[in-house]
C-alpha positions in Angstrom: 153.0 -39.2 13.9 149.6 -40.6 13.2 146.8 -39.5 15.4 143.1 -40.4 15.3 141.1 -38.2 17.8 137.5 -39.0 18.6 134.9 -36.7 20.0 131.2 -36.5 20.7 130.6 -39.3 23.2 128.5 -38.9 26.3 125.4 -39.9 28.1 122.1 -40.2 26.2 118.7 -41.6 27.0 117.3 -44.6 25.1 115.8 -43.5 21.8 118.2 -40.5 21.6 120.9 -39.6 19.1 124.6 -38.8 19.2 127.1 -37.9 16.6 130.7 -39.1 16.9 133.6 -37.5 15.0 137.1 -38.6 14.4 139.8 -36.4 13.0 142.9 -37.9 11.5 146.4 -36.5 11.1 149.7 -37.9 9.9 148.1 -40.1 7.2 146.9 -39.5 3.6 143.3 -39.8 4.8 141.7 -40.3 1.4 143.8 -43.5 0.9 142.5 -45.2 4.1 139.4 -47.2 4.8 137.9 -45.7 8.0 135.7 -47.3 10.5 134.2 -47.3 13.9 134.4 -50.2 16.3 133.1 -50.6 19.8 133.7 -52.6 23.0 131.0 -52.9 25.5 131.5 -54.0 29.2 132.6 -57.6 29.2 132.5 -57.9 25.5 134.9 -58.2 22.6 135.5 -55.3 20.3 133.1 -55.4 17.4 132.6 -53.8 14.0 130.1 -50.9 14.0 130.7 -49.5 10.5 133.3 -48.9 7.9 133.6 -46.7 4.8 136.1 -47.2 2.0 138.1 -44.5 0.4 135.5 -44.7 -2.4 132.6 -44.3 0.0 131.3 -47.9 0.1 129.9 -48.6 3.6 129.4 -51.7 5.7 127.5 -51.9 9.0 127.3 -54.4 11.8 124.0 -56.1 11.9 123.0 -54.6 15.3 123.3 -51.0 14.0 121.9 -51.3 10.4 119.2 -48.8 9.8 120.1 -46.7 12.9 123.7 -45.6 12.4 125.3 -43.8 9.5 129.0 -43.4 8.7 130.2 -40.5 6.6 133.6 -39.2 5.6 134.9 -35.8 4.6 138.2 -36.3 2.8 138.7 -32.5 2.7 138.6 -32.3 6.5 140.2 -35.6 7.3 137.2 -36.6 9.3 134.9 -39.6 9.6 131.7 -39.3 11.6 129.1 -41.7 13.0 125.5 -40.5 13.3 123.8 -42.7 15.9 120.0 -42.7 16.1 117.5 -44.7 18.1 120.1 -45.5 20.6 119.6 -48.5 22.9 121.2 -49.4 26.2 123.0 -52.2 24.4 124.8 -49.6 22.4 126.7 -48.6 25.5 130.4 -49.0 24.8 133.7 -47.3 24.2 133.7 -46.4 20.5 137.0 -46.5 18.6 138.0 -44.8 15.4 140.0 -46.9 13.0 142.0 -46.2 9.9 143.3 -49.0 7.8 145.3 -49.8 4.7 145.2 -53.5 4.3 147.5 -53.4 1.2 150.2 -52.0 3.3 149.4 -53.8 6.5 148.7 -50.6 8.4 146.1 -50.0 11.0 145.7 -47.1 13.4 143.3 -46.6 16.4 142.0 -43.7 18.3 141.9 -43.6 22.1 138.2 -44.2 22.2 135.2 -42.3 23.4 132.6 -43.5 25.9 128.9 -43.7 24.8 126.4 -44.5 27.6 122.8 -45.1 26.8 120.7 -45.0 30.0 117.6 -43.4 31.5 
């Protein structure tokens, strides 16, 4: 059974920082591209950041320079360091694991991030 379990969400003031983590089980983690997506109120789900199994990263335009995605293949974890948070970063953040070559994609249950004073 595949599980992606997120943690680290919460309430933070504008300009603050949060670190999200996602721990995967039931997959060969090192073979998967991992990523973070988010869905804000009344918005479609959007890309935040992805990291390939080789460590190549890609970021959504709105988070470039503020967010950093990292993976630890030994611990089956992917993290998202979020700095300089803005109210528009408020969303449910979802962890994703994907193997496009096999047509496989898995999602976590999501963790709420709220940026507000």
